[in-house]
LUMDOLUM-874966 format. One record per residue (C-alpha): residue number from 1; residue in one letter; x, y, z. Coordinates in steps of 0.02 Angstrom, whole numbers. Layout:
DOMAR  num  residuo       X       Y       Z
DOMAR  NUM        a       X       Y       Z
...
This chain:
DOMAR  num  residuo       X       Y       Z
DOMAR    1        x   -1923    -480     -55
DOMAR    2        x   -1779    -510    -153
DOMAR    3        x   -1706    -666    -159
DOMAR    4        x   -1533    -698     -81
DOMAR    5        x   -1364    -697    -172
DOMAR    6        x   -1282    -862    -197
DOMAR    7        x   -1107    -856    -113
DOMAR    8        x    -960    -921    -210
DOMAR    9        x    -772    -925    -208
DOMAR   10        x    -704    -888    -381
DOMAR   11        x    -540    -960    -421
DOMAR   12        x    -471    -827    -546
DOMAR   13        x    -291    -877    -554
DOMAR   14        x    -252    -865    -753
DOMAR   15        x    -420    -807    -802
DOMAR   16        x    -463    -643    -884
DOMAR   17        x    -555    -506    -776
DOMAR   18        x    -600    -342    -858
DOMAR   19        x    -591    -182    -743
DOMAR   20        x    -677     -33    -828
DOMAR   21        x    -613     139    -739
DOMAR   22        x    -446     200    -666
DOMAR   23        x    -494     292    -522
DOMAR   24        x    -513     274    -336
DOMAR   25        x    -629     122    -353
DOMAR   26        x    -517      33    -473
DOMAR   27        x    -379      78    -352
DOMAR   28        x    -468     -20    -206
DOMAR   29        x    -515    -162    -308
DOMAR   30        x    -376    -218    -423
DOMAR   31        x    -258    -277    -292
DOMAR   32        x    -387    -408    -221
DOMAR   33        x    -396    -464    -409
DOMAR   34        x    -196    -483    -432
DOMAR   35        x    -191    -574    -256
DOMAR   36        x    -307    -703    -327
DOMAR   37        x    -198    -715    -492
DOMAR   38        x    -322    -647    -609
DOMAR   39        x    -259    -591    -781
DOMAR   40        x    -321    -417    -762
DOMAR   41        x    -355    -312    -912
DOMAR   42        x    -393    -130    -861
DOMAR   43        x    -488      -3    -987
DOMAR   44        x    -486     191    -945
DOMAR   45        x    -416     333   -1028
DOMAR   46        x    -316     384    -881
DOMAR   47        x    -258     302    -709
DOMAR   48        x    -217     342    -537
DOMAR   49        x     -28     326    -504
DOMAR   50        x     -64     179    -390
DOMAR   51        x    -137      79    -551
DOMAR   52        x       7     154    -663
DOMAR   53        x     130      60    -537
DOMAR   54        x      47    -102    -566
DOMAR   55        x      58     -69    -756
DOMAR   56        x     243     -30    -756
DOMAR   57        x     278    -185    -659
DOMAR   58        x     190    -279    -786
DOMAR   59        x      53    -346    -665
DOMAR   60        x     -92    -305    -761
DOMAR   61        x    -133    -245    -962
DOMAR   62        x    -208     -72    -984
DOMAR   63        x    -303     -10   -1133
DOMAR   64        x    -285     182   -1132
DOMAR   65        x    -462     223   -1200
DOMAR   66        x    -644     198   -1163
DOMAR   67        x    -739      26   -1151
DOMAR   68        x    -774     -71   -1304
DOMAR   69        x    -897    -219   -1290
DOMAR   70        x    -763    -334   -1365
DOMAR   71        x    -649    -301   -1215
DOMAR   72        x    -756    -434   -1134
DOMAR   73        x    -724    -569   -1253
DOMAR   74        x    -635    -704   -1156
DOMAR   75        x    -674    -644   -1003
DOMAR   76        x    -743    -724    -838
DOMAR   77        x    -791    -568    -735
DOMAR   78        x    -798    -379    -756
DOMAR   79        x    -783    -257    -620
DOMAR   80        x    -863     -87    -676
DOMAR   81        x    -782      55    -582
DOMAR   82        x    -847     217    -658
DOMAR   83        x    -976     346    -573
DOMAR   84        x   -1054     364    -745
DOMAR   85        x   -1225     275    -752
DOMAR   86        x   -1249     283    -941
DOMAR   87        x   -1057     215    -974
DOMAR   88        x   -1082      85    -826
DOMAR   89        x   -1252      19    -900
DOMAR   90        x   -1175     -12   -1065
DOMAR   91        x   -1041    -110    -984
DOMAR   92        x   -1180    -204    -890
DOMAR   93        x   -1268    -247   -1053
DOMAR   94        x   -1112    -300   -1162
DOMAR   95        x   -1081    -418    -992
DOMAR   96        x   -1266    -471   -1003
DOMAR   97        x   -1266    -532   -1194
DOMAR   98        x   -1107    -629   -1157
DOMAR   99        x   -1168    -706    -992
DOMAR  100        x   -1023    -632    -888
DOMAR  101        x   -1035    -585    -705
DOMAR  102        x   -1033    -398    -679
DOMAR  103        x   -1000    -301    -517
DOMAR  104        x   -1050    -116    -519
DOMAR  105        x    -982       9    -407
DOMAR  106        x   -1118     144    -450
DOMAR  107        x   -1271      37    -434
DOMAR  108        x   -1284    -114    -340
DOMAR  109        x   -1450    -150    -381
DOMAR  110        x   -1419    -167    -567
DOMAR  111        x   -1257    -285    -548
DOMAR  112        x   -1260    -459    -563
DOMAR  113        x   -1128    -490    -431
DOMAR  114        x   -1071    -393    -275
DOMAR  115        x    -908    -386    -197
DOMAR  116        x    -915    -428     -13
DOMAR  117        x    -833    -348     145
DOMAR  118        x    -670    -466     149
DOMAR  119        x    -544    -513     298
DOMAR  120        x    -400    -625     259
DOMAR  121        x    -310    -703     405
DOMAR  122        x    -179    -819     335
DOMAR  123        x    -253    -944     222
DOMAR  124        x    -413    -901     279
DOMAR  125        x    -527    -782     182
DOMAR  126        x    -696    -735     254
DOMAR  127        x    -818    -647     132
DOMAR  128        x    -984    -564     213
DOMAR  129        x   -1120    -506     108
DOMAR  130        x   -1247    -395     205
DOMAR  131        x   -1404    -396     107
DOMAR  132        x   -1358    -245      -2
DOMAR  133        x   -1294    -144     138
DOMAR  134        x   -1109    -135     139
DOMAR  135        x   -1093     -52     314
DOMAR  136        x   -1193    -198     385
DOMAR  137        x   -1082    -320     301
DOMAR  138        x    -925    -234     362
DOMAR  139        x    -984    -230     548
DOMAR  140        x    -996    -412     538
DOMAR  141        x    -842    -433     451
DOMAR  142        x    -740    -349     570
DOMAR  143        x    -829    -440     713
DOMAR  144        x    -775    -606     627
DOMAR  145        x    -593    -538     608
DOMAR  146        x    -589    -516     779
DOMAR  147        x    -653    -691     821
DOMAR  148        x    -513    -763     705
DOMAR  149        x    -386    -699     828
DOMAR  150        x    -315    -571     714
DOMAR  151        x    -361    -430     807
DOMAR  152        x    -423    -511     976
DOMAR  153        x    -331    -373    1083
DOMAR  154        x    -404    -212    1005
DOMAR  155        x    -560    -206    1111
DOMAR  156        x    -459    -218    1272
DOMAR  157        x    -363     -62    1221
DOMAR  158        x    -418      96    1319
DOMAR  159        x    -435     255    1202
DOMAR  160        x    -296     370    1230
DOMAR  161        x    -310     561    1208
DOMAR  162        x    -345     627    1035
DOMAR  163        x    -410     455     962
DOMAR  164        x    -586     454    1002
DOMAR  165        x    -701     321    1092
DOMAR  166        x    -646     156    1119
DOMAR  167        x    -681      23     963
DOMAR  168        x    -784     -94    1070
DOMAR  169        x    -939     -53     954
DOMAR  170        x    -904    -106     778
DOMAR  171        x    -826      39     688
DOMAR  172        x    -907      16     530
DOMAR  173        x   -1078      58     608
DOMAR  174        x   -1021     207     697
DOMAR  175        x   -1104     370     637
DOMAR  176        x   -1000     504     560
DOMAR  177        x    -923     647     639
DOMAR  178        x   -1054     803     648
DOMAR  179        x   -1010     942     530
DOMAR  180        x    -900    1072     607
DOMAR  181        x    -845     959     752
DOMAR  182        x    -670     948     792
DOMAR  183        x    -588     790     685
DOMAR  184        x    -430     708     706
DOMAR  185        x    -281     656     609
DOMAR  186        x    -186     480     621
DOMAR  187        x     -10     467     528
DOMAR  188        x      -7     278     516
DOMAR  189        x     127     180     453
DOMAR  190        x      58      35     332
DOMAR  191        x     234     -70     332
DOMAR  192        x     334    -133     195
DOMAR  193        x     212    -217      72
DOMAR  194        x     134    -357     153
DOMAR  195        x     -33    -302     209
DOMAR  196        x     -36    -415     363
DOMAR  197        x     115    -316     425
DOMAR  198        x       4    -151     485
DOMAR  199        x      -2    -140     658
DOMAR  200        x    -164    -185     757
DOMAR  201        x    -179      -6     804
DOMAR  202        x    -150      50     624
DOMAR  203        x    -288     -69     557
DOMAR  204        x    -414     -16     696
DOMAR  205        x    -388     170     646
DOMAR  206        x    -432     116     451
DOMAR  207        x    -587      43     507
DOMAR  208        x    -636     219     600
DOMAR  209        x    -578     334     457
DOMAR  210        x    -695     439     354
DOMAR  211        x    -545     496     242
DOMAR  212        x    -385     403     193
DOMAR  213        x    -238     495     114
DOMAR  214        x    -129     354      43
DOMAR  215        x      42     345     -25
DOMAR  216        x      80     261    -183
DOMAR  217        x     175     113     -82
DOMAR  218        x      49      72      43
DOMAR  219        x     -20    -116      26
DOMAR  220        x    -173    -117     -95
DOMAR  221        x    -260    -238      -7
DOMAR  222        x    -278    -129     151
DOMAR  223        x    -376      -6      38
DOMAR  224        x    -498    -153     -26
DOMAR  225        x    -540    -178     154
DOMAR  226        x    -611      15     177
DOMAR  227        x    -792      56     195
DOMAR  228        x    -864     113      23
DOMAR  229        x    -912     276      87
DOMAR  230        x    -721     300     138
DOMAR  231        x    -652     461      33
DOMAR  232        x    -488     386     -40
DOMAR  233        x    -360     534     -85
DOMAR  234        x    -221     456    -183
DOMAR  235        x     -77     567    -121
DOMAR  236        x      50     527    -277
DOMAR  237        x     -86     606    -389
DOMAR  238        x     -81     778    -324
DOMAR  239        x     -29     880    -472
DOMAR  240        x     117     992    -402
DOMAR  241        x     299     977    -384
DOMAR  242        x     361     879    -233
DOMAR  243        x     363    1032    -101
DOMAR  244        x     201    1100    -170
DOMAR  245        x     131     920    -168
DOMAR  246        x     177     898      18
DOMAR  247        x      98    1080      47
DOMAR  248        x     -74    1009     -24
DOMAR  249        x     -65     866      78
DOMAR  250        x     -44     957     237
DOMAR  251        x    -190    1070     176
DOMAR  252        x    -301     913     140
DOMAR  253        x    -261     827     311
DOMAR  254        x    -315    1005     400
DOMAR  255        x    -469    1033     294
DOMAR  256        x    -545     871     323
DOMAR  257        x    -514     864     505
DOMAR  258        x    -584    1043     545
DOMAR  259        x    -732     978     434
DOMAR  260        x    -754     837     576
DOMAR  261        x    -681     698     494
DOMAR  262        x    -575     562     554
DOMAR  263        x    -427     564     441
DOMAR  264        x    -305     433     420
DOMAR  265        x    -131     472     332
DOMAR  266        x     -84     304     284
DOMAR  267        x     118     290     230
DOMAR  268        x     219     155     179
DOMAR  269        x     350      87     311
DOMAR  270        x     362     206     461
DOMAR  271        x     284     383     456
DOMAR  272        x     456     457     525
DOMAR  273        x     582     354     414
DOMAR  274        x     598     465     257
DOMAR  275        x     410     485     254
DOMAR  276        x     381     680     305
DOMAR  277        x     266     629     430
DOMAR  278        x     354     762     549
DOMAR  279        x     300     904     408
DOMAR  280        x     123     843     417
DOMAR  281        x     105     830     612
DOMAR  282        x     188    1011     621
DOMAR  283        x      57    1074     497
DOMAR  284        x     -93     978     601
DOMAR  285        x     -21    1050     766
DOMAR  286        x     -10    1227     694
DOMAR  287        x    -205    1221     647
DOMAR  288        x    -244    1147     814
DOMAR  289        x    -290     982     740
DOMAR  290        x    -257     819     865
DOMAR  291        x    -127     696     789
DOMAR  292        x    -102     512     836
DOMAR  293        x      54     436     773
DOMAR  294        x      56     253     738
DOMAR  295        x     228     178     697
DOMAR  296        x     243      60     566
DOMAR  297        x     367     -82     525
DOMAR  298        x     497     -14     413
DOMAR  299        x     566     -77     257
DOMAR  300        x     739     -49     329
DOMAR  301        x     732    -198     431
DOMAR  302        x     577    -286     376
DOMAR  303        x     632    -296     200
DOMAR  304        x     807    -371     220
DOMAR  305        x     742    -497     356
DOMAR  306        x     612    -564     226
DOMAR  307        x     749    -595     100
DOMAR  308        x     854    -691     235
DOMAR  309        x     968    -538     278
DOMAR  310        x     976    -502     468
DOMAR  311        x    1039    -326     473
DOMAR  312        x    1150    -378     629
DOMAR  313        x    1214    -542     682
DOMAR  314        x    1326    -609     823
DOMAR  315        x    1520    -580     786
DOMAR  316        x    1473    -506     604
DOMAR  317        x    1381    -336     636
DOMAR  318        x    1354    -240     796
DOMAR  319        x    1276     -94     712
DOMAR  320        x    1168     -40     557
DOMAR  321        x    1149     125     471
DOMAR  322        x     996     171     367
DOMAR  323        x    1020     298     234
DOMAR  324        x     928     391     112
DOMAR  325        x     995     366     -78
DOMAR  326        x     863     477    -170
DOMAR  327        x    1007     607    -180
DOMAR  328        x    1170     571    -273
DOMAR  329        x    1329     576    -162
DOMAR  330        x    1416     707    -277
DOMAR  331        x    1249     824    -260
DOMAR  332        x    1277     984    -171
DOMAR  333        x    1105     947     -89
DOMAR  334        x    1164     785     -12
DOMAR  335        x    1168     779     175
DOMAR  336        x    1252     618     200
DOMAR  337        x    1442     590     221
DOMAR  338        x    1445     445     116
DOMAR  339        x    1653     443     148
DOMAR  340        x    1617     418     336
DOMAR  341        x    1500     281     290
DOMAR  342        x    1626     189     188
DOMAR  343        x    1737     179     342
DOMAR  344        x    1596      82     442
DOMAR  345        x    1608     -96     481
DOMAR  346        x    1427    -125     512
DOMAR  347        x    1285    -147     398
DOMAR  348        x    1233      -7     274
DOMAR  349        x    1049      -5     219
DOMAR  350        x    1017     101      81
DOMAR  351        x     815     154      45
DOMAR  352        x     771     237    -112
DOMAR  353        x     950     209    -198
DOMAR  354        x     920     119    -344
DOMAR  355        x     941     257    -466
DOMAR  356        x    1095     328    -391
DOMAR  357        x    1167     149    -352
DOMAR  358        x    1327     159    -465
DOMAR  359        x    1376     324    -389
DOMAR  360        x    1343     266    -224
DOMAR  361        x    1433      95    -243
DOMAR  362        x    1576     191    -321
DOMAR  363        x    1597     324    -191
DOMAR  364        x    1594     180     -52
DOMAR  365        x    1726      82    -134
DOMAR  366        x    1831     254    -173
DOMAR  367        x    1837     288      15
DOMAR  368        x    1884     120      78
DOMAR  369        x    1734      11      78
DOMAR  370        x    1810    -153     -11
DOMAR  371        x    1739    -194    -175
DOMAR  372        x    1707    -384    -131
DOMAR  373        x    1596    -328      18
DOMAR  374        x    1430    -428       2
DOMAR  375        x    1278    -337     -61
DOMAR  376        x    1087    -384     -79
DOMAR  377        x     958    -288    -169
DOMAR  378        x     774    -336    -128
DOMAR  379        x     641    -277    -241
DOMAR  380        x     463    -263    -176
DOMAR  381        x     518    -341      -8
DOMAR  382        x     382    -456      87
DOMAR  383        x     276    -459     -66
DOMAR  384        x     222    -601    -178
DOMAR  385        x     325    -500    -321
DOMAR  386        x     487    -495    -207
DOMAR  387        x     642    -525    -298
DOMAR  388        x     820    -538    -209
DOMAR  389        x     987    -511    -296
DOMAR  390        x    1138    -554    -206
DOMAR  391        x    1305    -475    -269
DOMAR  392        x    1459    -375    -193
DOMAR  393        x    1488    -188    -175
DOMAR  394        x    1586    -191    -341
DOMAR  395        x    1475    -269    -458
DOMAR  396        x    1296    -235    -379
DOMAR  397        x    1252     -92    -486
DOMAR  398        x    1279    -186    -646
DOMAR  399        x    1199    -340    -591
DOMAR  400        x    1048    -241    -543
DOMAR  401        x    1032    -178    -726
DOMAR  402        x    1068    -336    -793
DOMAR  403        x     931    -414    -686
DOMAR  404        x     812    -274    -727
DOMAR  405        x     764    -238    -552
DOMAR  406        x     647     -88    -510
DOMAR  407        x     595      20    -380
DOMAR  408        x     547       7    -235
DOMAR  409        x     691     -79    -188
DOMAR  410        x     814     -92     -27
DOMAR  411        x    1002    -104     -53
DOMAR  412        x    1103    -194      90
DOMAR  413        x    1286    -186     103
DOMAR  414        x    1379    -299     220
DOMAR  415        x    1437    -458     284
DOMAR  416        x    1273    -495     352
DOMAR  417        x    1213    -520     186
DOMAR  418        x    1308    -691     168
DOMAR  419        x    1255    -742     346
DOMAR  420        x    1111    -843     307
DOMAR  421        x    1138    -872     121
DOMAR  422        x    1161   -1046     140
DOMAR  423        x    1011   -1086     250
DOMAR  424        x     905    -996     115
């Protein structure tokens, strides 16, 4: 009988952690390391788009090559996220020589450290080790999560048509769907960025999923809590142009569901707010696949709120309009009447508009919105990386460049921007 592991909470803030591999496993593990404040050094010839986004935002360092033993110099921990046993063993050997604990995704028995099943509830983090059985660990983890009060209402929520059995039994121990049996798809809104802002129903469906098809902007810590046997499909990695990529996503959803799988299409914000959720539902419906739609907390409202900007306020704004700015106002492809929006007195919330902000702001001013109208830009709202810029409509585009703000960002135009500024 193997001895029990010694549980320990690692304080990794500012300490070097090496991750070897740039695929789905690393995509799931890196967010938790970043959340712990680790100085992450990633070694891999290629990265998933989600990991590349962390590199572009300067949250981690990336060496675009294969692993070399001296990559571990100065490291406190190494996570091996490759499925090549020979390559993984070479990393283990280099770690053992340096007395560095090594987590291996390919072989738990060969690892000197295990990643536990984790649940987070405010300042409380619970980590469960299942004696080498990750499904057992996740079953216990989920029961503890319920006891903490974060998910107490789930067990009392009856199942609805198309959703399968009630979650009274621990979802991590549920048997997989039989091959060929009808599967199902859930379009789940993951919220604006904070992993705790996913709905209870959305989180429950994630615990039941066999396959998760995730957008680049979904909270990474949600992926860290998936069962290890879940197939994770990075939707932003699909190698086609925008329209073909959507066709391929539709095909994956239908294919996996018809194969008897429980599929969660995890989307940032809300599935129906500029998320193409309607197209995915129609594709599934045409194939006879049952679909559950789980609304999400949309960034259009939540991100301004997190930055101290209410989209409405008594005697200030009685309306707010949400618009996509991914197409420039002067483009023939634009479906937005920007000249009409300029005449509104309420709040204007612009999603995906950072690239076109100069022409958007100029168009609004040209059609009558005063240049001195307060404006705010919130980058990566509701996350630990949130940045807020307050400006005016006439100068906001230049101020964004000077501050080096980057997507994802939400732009708010209107007098509500100034309402709570003094209080914040």
